[in-house]
C-alpha positions in Angstrom: 44.4 57.1 22.9 44.1 53.4 22.6 45.5 51.6 25.5 46.7 48.0 25.7 45.4 46.1 28.7 46.7 43.2 30.0 45.6 40.9 33.0 48.2 40.2 35.3 48.9 38.3 38.6 50.2 40.2 41.6 52.3 39.3 44.7 51.9 40.9 48.0 54.2 43.8 48.1 55.0 45.7 51.2 54.9 49.7 50.7 55.7 52.7 52.7 53.2 55.5 52.5 52.0 58.9 53.4 47.9 59.1 53.6 45.9 62.1 52.9 42.7 63.2 51.9 43.0 66.1 49.1 40.9 68.2 46.6 41.8 67.3 42.9 44.0 70.4 42.7 46.2 69.3 45.6 47.1 65.9 44.3 50.6 67.1 42.5 51.8 68.8 45.3 50.6 66.2 47.8 52.5 63.3 45.9 55.7 65.4 45.6 55.7 66.2 49.5 54.4 62.8 50.3 57.3 61.1 48.3 59.9 63.3 50.0 58.8 62.4 53.3 58.6 58.3 52.5 62.3 58.6 51.0 63.5 60.4 54.0 62.1 57.7 56.4 63.4 54.9 54.1 66.6 56.7 54.2 66.6 56.6 58.0 66.1 53.0 58.4 68.4 52.1 55.6 65.8 50.7 53.5 65.4 51.4 49.8 62.6 51.3 47.2 62.0 48.0 45.2 59.8 49.8 42.5 58.7 53.1 40.9 56.7 55.6 43.2 53.2 55.1 43.1 49.7 57.0 44.3 46.7 54.8 45.2 43.4 56.8 45.0 39.9 56.4 46.4 37.1 58.8 45.8 35.5 60.7 48.8 32.8 62.7 47.3 34.5 65.8 45.7 37.7 64.8 47.4 40.4 61.9 47.1 41.9 59.8 49.9 45.4 59.0 48.6 48.4 56.7 49.7 51.6 58.0 48.1 55.0 56.1 48.5 57.2 53.3 47.1 57.1 49.7 47.3 59.9 48.5 49.7 60.9 45.7 52.0 58.7 44.5 54.6 60.8 46.1 57.6 58.8 48.7 59.4 59.5 52.4 58.9 56.3 53.5 60.7 56.7 57.0 62.3 55.5 60.6 61.8 53.5 60.4 58.7 54.9 57.2 57.0 53.4 54.0 57.5 53.4 50.5 56.1 50.9 48.9 53.9 50.3 46.4 51.3 49.6 46.4 47.8 47.7 43.4 47.2 48.2 40.1 45.7 45.8 38.6 43.0 44.5 39.3 39.7 44.9 42.7 38.2 44.2 44.9 34.9 47.1 47.0 33.8 47.9 49.5 31.4 50.2 52.3 30.6 49.5 55.8 30.0 51.8 57.9 28.0 51.6 61.9 28.3 50.0 64.5 30.4 48.5 63.5 33.8 45.5 65.7 32.9 44.6 63.2 30.2 44.8 60.0 32.2 41.1 59.7 33.1 41.0 58.1 29.6 43.2 55.0 30.7 40.8 54.5 33.6 37.9 54.5 31.3 39.6 52.1 29.3 40.3 49.9 32.1 36.7 50.0 33.5 35.3 49.0 30.1 37.9 46.3 29.8 36.9 44.9 33.2 33.2 45.1 32.4 33.7 43.5 28.9 35.8 40.8 30.3 33.4 39.6 33.1 35.6 41.1 36.2 35.0 43.3 38.7 37.1 46.0 40.6 38.6 44.4 43.7 40.3 47.2 45.5 41.8 50.7 44.9 43.6 51.2 41.5 47.1 52.8 41.8 49.6 54.8 39.5 53.2 53.9 39.3 55.3 56.9 37.9 57.9 55.5 35.7 59.0 59.0 34.9 59.3 62.4 36.8 56.7 65.0 36.3 59.0 67.1 34.1 59.4 64.4 31.3 58.0 65.4 28.3 55.6 62.6 28.0 55.8 60.8 31.3 54.8 57.1 31.7 52.5 56.0 34.1 51.2 52.5 34.7 47.8 52.0 36.2 47.0 48.8 38.0 43.3 47.8 39.1 42.8 44.7 41.2 40.0 42.5 40.0 38.1 39.7 40.9 35.4 37.2 39.5 34.8 36.3 36.2 31.1 36.7 35.2 
């Protein structure tokens, strides 16, 4: 699959998330449960998402550290499993993957190649924003990867 990659400038964005460390086969269920918890916490304080749900990943050997949640206003919803965090400001490479989550590795590989080829370096954990639910025939997922420098 060919990926169109763009360089974009992000503003800081507050987000409410649930954090966990999971094996690859636990990612889907963790995302579903995490989004339910964050939705409930936002509802309790009368807050609303200001963007699509997302998951931010970091590799930990054979497991993933994962934050899953929604961008929201800066008002705190900390409590229980839900905490506030920030999606960072600055430059980022971005692309959209259309189709099965199982094939999303190709989008990450294309982003990594683009970042190297254009003289940038990764500057933090990438995240996936889910524009469609997992039951969509061809779900759309936007991958955003913070970058820095220009080699």
